[in-house]
TIMAR-510993 format. One record per residue: x, y negated, z negated of N, C-alpha, C in turn; residue in three letters. Coordinates in steps of 0.001 Angstrom, whole numbers, plus 500000, padded with zeros to 6 digits. Atoms other than C-alpha are relative to their C-alpha. Last residue first. Layout:
REM TIMAR-510993
PT;X;Y;Z;X;Y;Z;X;Y;Z;ALA
...
This chain:
REM TIMAR-510993
PT;499078;500115;501151;239566;905583;426044;501452;499987;500466;UNK
PT;499533;501379;500141;237398;904821;429068;501011;499827;498882;UNK
PT;499107;500314;498880;236989;908468;430138;500533;498579;499911;UNK
PT;500425;501259;499390;235628;909360;426682;500979;499625;501114;UNK
PT;499537;501237;500626;236526;912982;425911;499489;498780;500786;UNK
PT;501128;500749;500537;234491;916050;426909;500399;498722;499308;UNK
PT;500048;499853;501458;237520;918304;427264;498862;499212;499353;UNK
PT;500070;498588;500345;237111;918808;431020;499813;500213;498492;UNK
PT;501325;499510;499624;236340;915121;431558;499836;501456;499569;UNK
PT;500945;500596;500943;239409;914087;429563;498572;500444;500327;UNK
PT;499865;499345;501303;241591;916513;431508;499002;499467;498982;UNK
PT;500584;498669;499895;240257;915240;434811;500082;500753;498678;UNK
PT;501460;500155;499878;240989;911630;433887;499328;501369;499998;UNK
PT;500502;500480;501292;244497;912503;432679;498481;499873;500026;UNK
PT;499912;498878;500940;245213;914584;435767;499457;499605;498628;UNK
PT;501064;499044;499679;243941;911772;437975;500008;501178;499043;UNK
PT;501274;500509;500510;246136;909241;436162;498821;500934;500313;UNK
PT;499976;499932;501467;249131;911554;436872;498748;499378;499372;UNK
PT;500085;498651;500547;248257;912167;440525;499961;500035;498471;UNK
PT;498770;499273;499758;247454;908609;441544;499995;501293;499186;UNK
PT;499215;499836;501201;243799;907684;441225;501252;500781;500347;UNK
PT;500692;499488;501195;244085;905460;443016;499133;501206;500377;UNK
PT;501363;500512;500152;246265;905199;446140;499391;500521;498693;UNK
PT;500108;501242;500745;250029;905699;445808;498605;499395;499882;UNK
PT;499772;499896;501445;250915;909263;446689;499420;498828;499216;UNK
PT;501141;499292;500596;249346;909218;450153;500132;500119;498487;UNK
PT;500904;500990;500585;251989;906611;451032;498763;500637;499383;UNK
PT;499632;500229;501403;254436;909486;451520;499066;499010;499318;UNK
PT;500827;499163;500873;252531;910438;454694;500347;499810;498523;UNK
PT;501388;500469;500111;253979;907504;456608;499211;500791;498963;UNK
PT;500038;501234;500794;257605;908374;455890;498574;499512;499784;UNK
PT;499517;499694;501353;257281;911996;457026;499936;498761;499115;UNK
PT;501099;499332;500702;255165;910923;460005;500388;500326;498565;UNK
PT;500972;501038;500361;257905;908503;461030;498822;500604;499234;UNK
PT;499352;500801;501034;260522;911281;460917;499062;498883;499541;UNK
PT;500179;499281;501265;258154;913503;462845;500629;499241;498843;UNK
PT;501127;500490;500789;257883;910937;465645;499774;500724;498696;UNK
PT;501014;498956;500104;260049;912756;468185;498771;499546;499215;UNK
PT;500746;499864;498751;262013;909656;469153;498859;500999;499897;UNK
PT;501195;500838;500014;263037;908958;465583;499106;500246;501212;UNK
PT;499942;501071;499007;265444;911899;465575;498689;499219;500005;UNK
PT;499252;501106;500594;265578;913927;462363;500114;498810;500951;UNK
PT;500896;500809;500826;262813;916221;463564;500689;498775;499426;UNK
PT;500688;500955;499122;265093;917509;466354;499110;499055;499200;UNK
PT;499239;501247;499891;267234;919087;463635;499347;498951;500878;UNK
PT;498546;499958;500104;264617;921715;462876;500627;498626;500194;UNK
PT;499448;500608;498786;261052;921645;464184;501522;500024;499992;UNK
PT;500299;499109;498884;260001;924091;461463;500581;499468;501304;UNK
PT;499136;498825;500101;261733;922093;458761;499812;500923;501193;UNK
PT;498631;500433;499724;260060;918885;459902;500971;501177;499956;UNK
PT;499928;500275;498569;256666;920574;460067;501407;499566;500394;UNK
PT;499801;498707;499336;257243;921995;456586;500078;499820;501523;UNK
PT;498661;499511;500342;257711;918474;455232;500301;501310;500716;UNK
PT;499074;500776;499176;254621;917288;457125;501442;500414;499707;UNK
PT;500144;499583;498607;252563;920108;455616;500979;499255;500902;UNK
PT;499315;498720;499827;253910;919436;452125;499934;500461;501459;UNK
PT;498557;500248;500107;252882;915787;452317;500783;501284;500251;UNK
PT;499664;500746;498784;249412;916756;453564;501496;499691;500012;UNK
PT;499868;499060;498891;249325;919406;450831;500229;499318;501341;UNK
PT;498931;499030;500191;250036;917132;447904;500226;500847;501249;UNK
PT;498701;500681;499979;247889;914266;449166;501149;500996;499899;UNK
PT;499738;500447;498624;244917;916483;449986;501382;499360;500090;UNK
PT;499684;498814;499201;245136;918231;446620;500279;499642;501456;UNK
PT;498651;499542;500340;245340;914909;444786;500406;501195;500844;UNK
PT;499091;501029;499501;242267;913549;446614;501445;500391;499722;UNK
PT;499774;499698;498589;240524;916863;445899;500912;498963;500651;UNK
PT;499230;498753;499961;240921;916342;442177;500358;500324;501444;UNK
PT;498604;500332;500276;239791;912744;442691;500892;501234;499904;UNK
PT;499376;500691;498872;236558;913736;444412;501483;499775;499758;UNK
PT;499856;499047;498892;235603;916308;441786;500698;499351;501194;UNK
PT;499011;498986;500363;236315;913875;438962;500226;500978;501138;UNK
PT;498682;500620;499872;234443;911054;440656;501098;501005;499687;UNK
PT;499742;500060;498569;231463;913391;440976;501352;499353;500280;UNK
PT;499679;498648;499545;231647;914187;437275;500310;500030;501490;UNK
PT;498710;499523;500511;231883;910519;436265;500395;501387;500503;UNK
PT;499955;499997;501459;229029;909396;438528;501324;500575;499550;UNK
PT;498771;500456;500669;228026;909149;442168;499863;499974;498488;UNK
PT;500251;501269;500665;225132;911317;443419;501261;499552;499271;UNK
PT;500117;500043;501452;226154;914062;445805;499760;498590;499474;UNK
PT;501116;499274;500618;225460;914762;449477;499814;499829;498507;UNK
PT;501259;499967;499260;227493;912764;451972;498826;500504;499178;UNK
PT;500407;501367;499652;230407;911739;449783;498639;499977;500670;UNK
PT;500399;500682;501235;230631;915218;448244;499483;498590;500312;UNK
PT;501269;499409;500437;230678;916844;451687;499476;499301;498759;UNK
PT;501039;500535;499115;233380;914434;452831;498631;500539;499605;UNK
PT;500174;501411;500356;235534;915279;449824;498895;499374;500842;UNK
PT;500876;500021;501173;234887;918961;450569;499818;498579;499468;UNK
PT;501364;499707;499562;236285;918556;454074;499031;499964;498821;UNK
PT;500541;501217;499390;239361;916904;452566;498565;500210;500482;UNK
PT;500266;500987;501056;240028;919816;450219;499378;498736;500581;UNK
PT;501127;499513;500795;239660;922336;453045;499620;498988;498925;UNK
PT;501213;500101;499190;241910;920340;455377;498768;500428;499214;UNK
PT;500369;501416;499921;244621;919862;452757;498679;499835;500730;UNK
PT;500396;500402;501359;244665;923602;452024;499562;498541;499973;UNK
PT;501345;499472;500247;244686;924351;455768;499499;499602;498614;UNK
PT;500936;500773;499195;247678;922075;456368;498565;500443;499751;UNK
PT;500085;501344;500568;249601;923625;453479;498974;499158;500759;UNK
PT;500633;499942;501320;248850;927187;454568;499802;498610;499419;UNK
PT;501429;499743;499830;249598;926470;458240;499269;500050;498657;UNK
PT;500618;501198;499444;252948;924882;457414;498487;500186;500122;UNK
PT;500066;500965;501104;253882;927817;455198;499347;498692;500452;UNK
PT;501053;499563;500929;252998;930210;458011;499838;499046;498832;UNK
PT;501272;500300;499342;255070;928235;460505;498828;500405;499114;UNK
PT;500220;501446;500105;257964;928331;458059;498680;499590;500646;UNK
PT;500342;500285;501397;257592;932093;457792;499745;498513;499791;UNK
PT;501390;499604;500245;257446;932490;461569;499575;499710;498559;UNK
PT;500928;500861;499271;260610;930463;462109;498554;500346;499677;UNK
PT;499897;501356;500537;262649;932189;459404;498972;499081;500657;UNK
PT;500766;500108;501248;261417;935650;460375;500013;498591;499429;UNK
PT;499286;499489;501170;262611;935369;463956;499189;499722;498739;UNK
PT;500936;499384;500945;260978;935017;467376;500808;500607;498849;UNK
PT;500002;498533;500075;263417;932741;469177;499029;500490;498928;UNK
PT;498877;499427;500733;262356;929080;469549;499948;501529;500030;UNK
PT;498885;499847;499064;260105;927646;472256;501219;500636;499334;UNK
PT;500382;498972;499024;256954;928145;470194;501121;500284;501006;UNK
PT;499676;498672;500532;258682;926214;467401;499653;501115;500979;UNK
PT;498553;499770;499958;258677;922959;469389;500340;501431;499606;UNK
PT;499594;500026;498593;254919;923044;470070;501494;500290;500152;UNK
PT;500405;498719;499413;254229;924096;466478;500435;500078;501461;UNK
PT;499090;498953;500483;256257;921141;465185;499670;501361;500615;UNK
PT;498665;500180;499416;254458;918594;467359;500935;501128;499589;UNK
PT;500069;499704;498571;250980;919897;466467;501379;499898;500661;UNK
PT;500176;498559;499802;251731;920003;462743;500059;500344;501481;UNK
PT;498727;499361;500325;253076;916452;462721;499932;501510;500232;UNK
PT;499040;500310;498940;249980;915173;464531;501338;500681;499756;UNK
PT;500420;499317;498774;247564;916920;462196;501036;499809;501102;UNK
PT;499626;498585;500139;249514;915752;459124;499627;500794;501253;UNK
PT;498541;499942;499945;249263;912116;460239;500476;501455;499925;UNK
PT;499613;500243;498613;245556;912580;460931;501501;500058;500192;UNK
PT;500245;498752;499281;245064;914152;457499;500383;499843;501466;UNK
PT;498867;499117;500288;246754;911092;456044;499810;501376;500628;UNK
PT;498816;500507;499298;244244;908825;457785;501206;500907;499771;UNK
PT;500123;499545;498617;241331;910964;456598;501209;499540;500806;UNK
PT;499173;498802;499838;242674;910239;453130;499800;500692;501346;UNK
PT;498583;500348;500102;241351;906689;453265;500870;501225;500274;UNK
PT;499648;500761;498808;237956;907859;454520;501476;499625;499990;UNK
PT;499980;499083;498855;237549;910613;451901;500394;499290;501296;UNK
PT;498784;499194;499908;238693;908016;449374;499980;501098;501053;UNK
PT;498793;500563;499391;236155;905283;449921;501078;501031;500290;UNK
PT;500145;500392;498605;232712;906851;449397;501316;499588;500672;UNK
PT;500661;498998;499167;233038;908864;446189;500043;499650;501482;UNK
PT;499217;498757;500038;235591;906731;444390;499421;501037;500952;UNK
PT;498775;500202;499231;233837;903545;445513;500821;501289;500055;UNK
PT;500392;500048;498588;230485;904801;444240;501236;499863;500880;UNK
PT;500333;498619;499662;232069;905796;440915;499517;500082;501447;UNK
PT;498756;499299;499709;233698;902392;440893;499793;501493;500201;UNK
PT;499477;500385;498692;230353;900632;441241;501251;500793;500355;UNK
PT;500711;499250;498956;228967;902603;438284;500537;499683;501394;UNK
PT;501295;500593;499719;231634;901084;436036;499355;500804;501132;UNK
PT;500666;499361;498873;234688;902663;434466;498577;499461;500101;UNK
PT;500945;498947;500362;236211;900133;432122;499408;500599;501274;UNK
PT;499296;498749;500310;239356;898035;432643;499086;501113;499508;UNK
PT;498669;499700;499485;237494;894701;432551;500499;501350;499504;UNK
PT;498960;500096;501028;233767;894689;431848;501353;500392;500581;UNK
PT;499821;498779;500787;231690;894237;435002;501064;499772;498933;UNK
PT;499261;500251;501233;230257;891501;437192;500121;501315;499248;UNK
PT;500049;499033;501089;229020;891684;440781;500853;499584;498819;UNK
PT;500856;498856;499671;228306;889791;443992;499903;501032;498883;UNK
PT;499560;498908;500881;229573;886364;442956;499057;501176;500194;UNK
PT;499170;499064;499238;228826;884193;445998;500539;501142;499151;UNK
PT;500859;499160;499162;225899;882407;444318;500783;501051;500780;UNK
PT;500718;499041;500855;228217;881095;441594;499188;500977;500844;UNK
PT;501255;500459;500604;230346;879472;444277;499359;501092;499151;UNK
PT;501022;498999;499714;233923;880589;444881;498735;499582;499263;UNK
PT;501315;500159;500618;236543;877830;445075;499062;501096;500485;UNK
PT;501076;499751;499041;240108;878858;445850;498658;499907;499285;UNK
PT;501116;500907;500289;242582;877254;443461;498878;500130;501023;UNK
PT;499566;501113;500837;245428;879201;445082;498868;498986;499862;UNK
PT;501162;500869;500183;244540;882632;446435;500387;498909;499005;UNK
PT;499999;500917;501133;247603;884460;447758;498743;499134;500012;UNK
PT;500868;501136;499703;247291;887483;450018;499907;499148;498742;UNK
PT;500602;500696;501134;250210;889899;449816;499098;498894;500541;UNK
PT;499306;501119;500629;250740;891824;453017;499329;499561;498708;UNK
PT;500490;500020;501380;249387;895220;453973;500718;498934;499176;UNK
PT;500189;501400;500374;249927;894566;457675;499476;499830;498593;UNK
PT;501330;500259;500578;249304;898236;458404;499759;498544;499643;UNK
PT;500815;500846;499130;252226;898569;460835;498668;499596;499416;UNK
PT;499440;501341;499860;254830;899794;458344;499125;499059;500827;UNK
PT;501218;500755;499672;252853;902834;457230;500345;498527;500208;UNK
PT;500871;499414;498990;256203;903986;455831;498725;499192;500145;UNK
PT;499467;498726;499521;259190;902782;453836;499181;500559;501157;UNK
PT;500163;498809;500837;258211;899153;453390;500552;501249;500677;UNK
PT;498772;499335;499554;258559;895570;454553;500178;501243;499139;UNK
PT;500172;498544;500010;255111;893937;454267;501215;500653;500648;UNK
PT;498992;499344;500845;256077;890373;453343;499865;501518;499948;UNK
PT;499440;498994;499096;254326;888063;455813;501121;500744;499273;UNK
PT;498537;499963;499990;252353;886231;453143;500470;501126;500920;UNK
PT;499492;498644;499775;248691;885527;453897;501517;499926;500089;UNK
PT;498761;499883;499221;247515;882257;452356;500413;501468;500087;UNK
PT;499690;498600;499688;244056;881310;451080;501232;500052;500895;UNK
PT;499279;499377;501105;243797;877887;449392;500349;501454;500225;UNK
PT;498883;500791;500513;241123;876435;451662;500632;500710;498805;UNK
PT;500297;500893;501120;238940;879150;453149;501261;499273;499538;UNK
PT;499868;501385;499570;239876;880540;456576;499756;499005;498864;UNK
PT;498576;500287;499852;240511;883994;455140;500254;498564;500444;UNK
PT;499564;500103;498600;236902;883988;453998;501490;499675;500072;UNK
PT;499400;501297;499682;236585;885047;450344;500392;499991;501475;UNK
PT;499284;500041;498737;234293;887839;449182;500511;498600;500263;UNK
PT;500432;500993;499023;233274;888350;445580;500780;500181;501300;UNK
PT;499776;499526;498634;233574;890563;442519;499416;499007;500988;UNK
PT;500959;500508;499032;233970;889123;438998;500376;500519;501383;UNK
PT;499546;500022;498616;235787;891109;436312;498855;499538;500893;UNK
PT;500998;499506;499044;234920;890195;432742;500538;499858;501421;UNK
PT;499439;499929;498649;237247;889707;429783;499053;500718;500970;UNK
PT;498554;499818;499973;234976;888975;426785;500515;500085;501429;UNK
PT;499617;498643;499590;231221;889606;426915;501497;500260;499960;UNK
PT;500713;498936;500706;230048;886568;424940;500566;501394;500302;UNK
PT;500090;500298;501438;232391;883721;425851;499326;501099;499195;UNK
PT;501395;500275;500329;233236;885337;429240;499875;499785;498493;UNK
PT;500231;499789;501439;236923;885059;429991;498579;499583;499676;UNK
PT;500385;501198;500738;237161;885461;433758;499794;500358;498537;UNK
PT;500460;499852;501382;239046;888101;435719;499671;498640;499393;UNK
PT;499123;500708;500941;239392;888260;439494;499346;500055;498626;UNK
PT;500512;500232;501350;237945;890282;442367;501013;499203;499198;UNK
PT;499042;499963;501098;238319;891075;446064;499326;499713;498665;UNK
PT;500913;499501;501033;236690;891571;449427;500841;500296;498767;UNK
PT;499315;499220;501027;238876;889406;451678;498978;500370;498931;UNK
PT;500440;500196;501383;236826;888261;454681;500800;500923;499086;UNK
PT;500978;501087;500034;237957;887731;458284;499558;499683;498578;UNK
PT;501154;499949;500875;241125;889821;458391;499104;498780;500122;UNK
PT;501199;500188;499182;243413;889983;461418;498731;500021;499163;UNK
PT;499759;500941;498904;246790;889483;459699;498788;499752;500887;UNK
PT;500138;501435;500295;245331;891031;456491;500295;499068;501180;UNK
PT;500738;500637;498921;244873;894544;457882;499916;498494;499890;UNK
PT;499808;499421;498670;245905;896159;454616;499104;499340;501038;UNK
PT;501215;500433;499290;245853;893890;451562;500100;500420;501469;UNK
PT;500561;498872;499240;248434;895883;449559;498708;499634;500730;UNK
PT;499064;499197;499223;249043;893008;447107;499248;501105;500752;UNK
PT;500504;498659;499753;246579;890376;445946;500949;500760;500919;UNK
PT;499175;499503;498891;248023;887222;444415;499668;501471;500166;UNK
PT;499597;498590;500004;245551;885352;442249;500944;500266;501156;UNK
PT;498557;499984;499789;244098;881990;441329;500480;501441;499855;UNK
PT;499293;498722;500016;240357;881616;441719;501479;499782;500270;UNK
PT;498747;500201;499288;238428;878483;440795;500830;501270;499827;UNK
PT;498741;499636;500631;234870;879379;439820;501166;499584;500901;UNK
PT;499322;498767;499633;231302;878276;440520;501286;500238;499236;UNK
PT;500518;499341;498800;228901;875352;440509;500691;501284;500392;UNK
PT;501377;500329;499630;230846;873215;438029;499629;500682;501321;UNK
PT;500114;501425;499682;234001;875015;437029;498559;499752;500409;UNK
PT;501332;500585;499760;234663;878381;435408;500107;498502;500230;UNK
PT;500273;501050;500987;238212;879708;435817;498680;499322;500335;UNK
PT;501167;500729;499504;238606;883035;437655;499614;498996;498916;UNK
PT;500893;500682;500936;242055;884466;437033;498880;499290;500748;UNK
PT;500316;501382;499684;244136;887026;438886;498990;499431;499024;UNK
PT;498856;500888;500199;244215;890795;438740;499601;498599;500438;UNK
PT;499981;501180;499143;241701;893637;438487;501201;499126;499674;UNK
PT;499539;501141;500792;241677;896122;435583;499851;498684;500742;UNK
PT;500912;500326;501100;239552;898824;437168;500390;498719;499265;UNK
PT;500662;498874;500641;241301;898875;440577;499175;499535;498794;UNK
PT;500772;500528;501140;243138;895676;441514;499490;501121;499100;UNK
PT;499069;500625;500940;245896;897119;443723;499282;499460;498764;UNK
PT;499006;499028;500433;243621;899579;445484;500977;499434;499002;UNK
PT;500420;499122;501090;240725;897139;445530;501045;500959;499492;UNK
PT;498887;500082;500958;242327;894378;447569;499799;501000;498872;UNK
PT;500160;499601;501397;240163;895202;450577;501255;499712;499187;UNK
PT;498721;499619;500605;239981;893443;453930;499784;500265;498518;UNK
PT;499964;500150;501455;236817;893242;456031;501324;500537;499464;UNK
PT;499062;499040;500587;237078;892717;459791;500090;499694;498517;UNK
PT;499094;500376;501076;234017;890959;461194;500914;501156;499616;UNK
PT;498830;499120;499880;232507;891836;464546;501053;499667;498948;UNK
PT;498810;500822;499790;230200;888811;464246;501272;500819;500194;UNK
PT;500247;501110;499071;226823;890518;464642;501271;499244;500365;UNK
PT;500486;499567;498689;227720;893889;463147;499923;498854;500997;UNK
PT;498972;499127;499415;229897;892692;460273;499590;500401;501409;UNK
PT;498935;500866;499503;227412;889879;459658;501123;500814;500637;UNK
PT;500486;500666;498785;224516;892302;459413;501073;499110;500601;UNK
PT;499987;499009;498927;226509;894402;456955;499505;499410;501315;UNK
PT;498617;499748;499602;227225;891398;454747;500054;500945;501190;UNK
PT;499488;501222;499396;223575;890345;454664;501426;500182;500512;UNK
PT;500380;500047;498595;222432;893931;454091;500525;498753;500708;UNK
PT;498772;500003;499194;224407;894207;450861;499697;499880;501486;UNK
PT;500054;501076;498993;221460;893248;448668;501297;499871;500797;UNK
PT;499126;501114;500369;221357;896646;446906;499982;498953;501117;UNK
PT;500638;501244;499553;218380;898844;447780;500789;498769;499545;UNK
PT;500328;500790;501184;220030;901591;445727;499291;498687;500328;UNK
PT;500389;499188;501161;220374;904430;448219;499556;499200;498786;UNK
PT;500880;498885;499697;220495;902786;451647;499441;500669;498748;UNK
PT;501213;500510;499371;221880;899402;450674;498994;501123;500211;UNK
PT;500752;500744;501017;224371;900912;448233;498698;499453;500582;UNK
PT;500541;499047;500980;225516;903495;450781;499137;499268;498969;UNK
PT;501094;499272;499355;225869;900875;453502;499355;500982;499027;UNK
PT;501125;500926;499846;227938;898586;451253;498788;500701;500607;UNK
PT;500538;500278;501345;230176;901473;450184;498783;499085;500101;UNK
PT;500665;498792;500490;230617;902638;453789;499379;499784;498624;UNK
PT;501284;499869;499302;231363;899123;455067;499226;501190;499445;UNK
PT;500818;501106;500494;234066;898678;452438;498616;500030;500644;UNK
PT;500545;499590;501302;235373;902157;453273;499180;498881;499365;UNK
PT;501084;499023;499902;235650;901260;456934;499417;500360;498647;UNK
PT;501238;500667;499596;237695;898105;456452;498827;500968;499895;UNK
PT;500241;500958;501076;240307;900072;454516;498772;499137;500294;UNK
PT;500744;499343;501087;240057;903030;456888;499666;499024;498878;UNK
PT;501405;499927;499623;241067;900774;459794;499166;500634;498888;UNK
PT;500523;501356;500098;244363;899971;458065;498514;499975;500345;UNK
PT;500109;500363;501410;244999;903686;457534;499417;498599;499834;UNK
PT;501012;499206;500684;244200;904689;461098;499807;499581;498563;UNK
PT;501303;500470;499539;246167;901837;462633;498887;500753;499285;UNK
PT;500238;501339;500531;249195;902644;460484;498642;499462;500425;UNK
PT;500381;499952;501405;249030;906371;461197;499649;498634;499437;UNK
PT;499229;501020;500716;249066;905901;464953;499521;499957;498564;UNK
PT;499282;500764;498997;247891;908640;467315;500898;498948;499388;UNK
PT;499118;499040;499326;246960;911149;464633;500792;499319;501110;UNK
PT;498743;499909;500752;245650;908170;462678;500951;501021;500595;UNK
PT;499213;501203;499717;243003;907535;465362;501365;500086;499315;UNK
PT;499556;499896;498610;241743;911118;465095;500883;498825;500385;UNK
PT;499011;498925;499922;241573;911000;461307;500577;500110;501404;UNK
PT;498790;500473;500678;239809;907637;461322;501111;501032;500131;UNK
PT;499404;501037;499151;237298;908880;463909;501296;499484;499397;UNK
PT;499344;499338;498874;236669;912074;461930;500680;498990;500909;UNK
PT;498800;499342;500516;235948;910087;458772;500777;500673;501122;UNK
PT;499036;501049;500329;233534;907842;460688;501304;500607;499497;UNK
PT;499483;500513;498727;231757;910819;462240;501065;498933;499761;UNK
PT;499020;499018;499521;231459;912400;458786;500592;499574;501345;UNK
PT;498800;500054;500830;229805;909222;457509;501069;500965;500500;UNK
PT;500022;499327;501285;227302;909007;460345;501334;499939;499272;UNK
PT;499260;498741;500032;227335;906435;463122;499999;500595;498601;UNK
PT;500656;498944;500757;224573;903830;462959;500713;501332;499997;UNK
PT;500159;498824;499145;225898;901643;465779;499417;501205;499263;UNK
PT;498807;499212;499710;225377;898386;463933;499696;501195;500876;UNK
PT;499289;500478;498828;222589;895809;464049;501251;500768;500368;UNK
PT;499346;501266;500324;221121;896146;460587;500879;499506;501150;UNK
PT;501035;500958;500399;218599;898850;461450;500570;498614;499738;UNK
PT;500579;500564;498777;221417;900630;463291;498912;498990;499681;UNK
PT;501282;499403;499602;223193;901095;459973;499412;499312;501229;UNK
PT;501073;500894;500432;226790;899773;459998;498675;500603;500461;UNK
PT;500715;499416;501138;229004;902834;460501;498946;499058;499413;UNK
PT;500578;498703;499674;230191;901959;464029;499154;500564;498861;UNK
PT;501404;499995;500394;230660;898268;463225;499333;501354;500247;UNK
PT;500149;500703;501270;234450;898148;463186;498550;499932;499531;UNK
PT;499744;499173;501176;234619;900890;465809;499749;499263;498688;UNK
PT;501106;500006;500949;232885;898945;468573;500228;500749;498707;UNK
PT;500763;498759;499884;235275;899832;471423;498871;500123;498969;UNK
PT;500557;499924;498649;236555;896265;471789;499096;501215;500161;UNK
PT;501107;500965;499969;237042;896066;468025;499298;500049;501352;UNK
PT;501088;499467;500826;239104;899245;468031;498788;499076;500014;UNK
PT;500598;498900;499253;241179;897917;470935;498833;500611;499226;UNK
PT;500773;500593;498899;241809;894622;469151;499299;501082;500823;UNK
PT;501215;500590;500559;242789;896505;465990;499145;499368;501097;UNK
PT;500907;498923;500388;245244;898646;467936;498693;499472;499445;UNK
PT;500528;499450;498749;246829;895627;469610;499009;501127;499713;UNK
PT;501041;500904;499494;247160;893958;466211;499377;500530;501287;UNK
PT;500568;499323;498835;249091;896892;464777;498840;499186;500589;UNK
PT;501377;499545;500180;251066;894637;462446;499449;500561;501303;UNK
PT;501065;500885;499544;254784;894378;463068;498629;500642;499805;UNK
PT;500853;500433;501126;257538;895990;461021;498885;499058;500422;UNK
PT;499813;501438;500271;259988;896104;463962;499053;499439;498954;UNK
PT;498605;500433;499908;260590;899849;464242;500187;498534;499632;UNK
PT;499226;499462;501123;257179;900960;462989;501410;499422;499987;UNK
PT;500468;500697;501202;255341;898683;465400;500767;500450;498769;UNK
PT;499534;501384;499924;257501;900011;468232;499559;499198;498785;UNK
PT;498577;500042;500355;256970;903639;467229;500529;498572;499997;UNK
PT;499802;499732;501425;253179;903262;467206;501461;499873;499583;UNK
PT;499434;501172;500669;252925;901572;470620;500392;500249;498544;UNK
PT;498951;500585;499160;252319;904546;472935;500724;498851;499302;UNK
PT;498781;499210;500150;250424;906449;470232;501168;499400;500793;UNK
PT;499272;500443;501190;247835;903673;470138;501337;500720;499853;UNK
PT;499417;501314;499739;246716;904356;473707;500872;499543;498833;UNK
PT;499010;499809;498941;246199;908076;473120;500686;498685;500351;UNK
PT;498785;499442;500601;244493;907287;469824;501101;500189;501038;UNK
PT;499284;501071;500683;241963;905043;471588;501330;500509;499456;UNK
PT;499522;500925;498963;240942;907782;473998;500821;498877;499378;UNK
PT;498898;499348;499288;240750;910317;471153;500575;499095;501082;UNK
PT;498818;500082;500858;238673;907913;469071;501206;500656;500669;UNK
PT;499533;501388;499968;236172;907507;471926;501269;499837;499175;UNK
PT;499379;500209;498687;235919;911272;472293;500546;498585;500115;UNK
PT;498760;499221;499988;235301;911619;468561;500731;499794;501323;UNK
PT;498942;500737;500689;232828;908744;468595;501307;500774;499960;UNK
PT;499116;498911;500419;230597;910345;471218;501224;499342;499374;UNK
PT;498583;500102;499691;228094;907480;471313;500753;501230;499499;UNK
PT;499582;498830;499239;224447;908580;471149;501479;499967;500371;UNK
PT;499294;500336;498772;223056;906283;468475;500517;501266;500674;UNK
PT;500964;500267;498942;220374;907077;465914;500672;499666;501328;UNK
PT;499179;500315;498829;222598;908731;463350;499070;499851;501200;UNK
PT;500301;499243;498784;220547;908533;460189;500869;499566;501170;UNK
PT;500298;500959;498955;222320;907126;457110;499731;500778;501280;UNK
PT;498994;500122;498951;222056;909869;454540;499578;498917;500984;UNK
PT;500496;500232;498649;220015;909465;451387;501159;499881;500976;UNK
PT;500055;501401;499642;221477;911009;448262;499518;499879;501436;UNK
PT;499696;500298;498608;220923;914387;446654;499894;498502;500245;UNK
PT;500811;501072;499457;221148;915171;442974;500454;499691;501419;UNK
PT;499363;501311;500010;222808;918521;442317;499070;498958;500608;UNK
């Protein structure tokens, strides 16, 4: 298999220990954010204070130079304390990871963004999950650039975002519908964050709608162009680099649920029902862990492309299925106590359900994988 360049880890910070300290603090506030639908602003401030938002920026560009696996582990550890903080942090992190990978492996001009993240402690917000290949919103050509009109859903971390990394569709006279990629400062005229994140789980992520109304984006700020609704090389990079980080958050939720249930079950009588449930929990958790570890391996070592995306997305489905199953079994193992909010398993059950909804969702993944297996066109 083709190998890719790894970002060297030149720093000496113990990021796992740092994440554990942060997670212990976040766990104290997680239930409150869940109960009143408030953004985990305190968690984001703590992460910024500890340098997490720039941990994966290459040291040559002013960051801490932490490795990819270290970043995934940090997200997982943080999410064990607070799923919402872990997931929202993963959205910033995957944007940094994609930019770092492109700079390191393709000499892409992403160094300017990465330097700003490091120097200014910027928080990047993604709209990619809701846009995906098709994108949403319109980019109308005007003198010197484009006017953007769009409403971007699932913009996790938006209450504390600095730059929205997003896209919109323009009608190119020659190429037809074309997706433009760009960043928009949250302070730009015409940008509005709607306080409308009222959901089942991951309630503290601040994944509000962000409205762009006649926002001007200069020609020079357009970072990429691609045909609408077609697989593009950029999305193979995103698939490879983003999803192991996003699903690290769900592994953290499953880790926490497992630990709580096992602790409770150890106090129960030794009977077949309890031991069998514990075994089922361990199988599901281990299956998710193995699949997730392989996602990280793929991100660190393989070249992006249709086949790599296929391998990553198969594992994304396996992680989602088994993380959900593990939390379900944890609730059963804990018994009636799991139904009480105080324990936190009920919140974990709701939080982990969000693993179903990131691209490629299970049914689109099955279709993609089937087309790859049969040698069919993935864009058809």
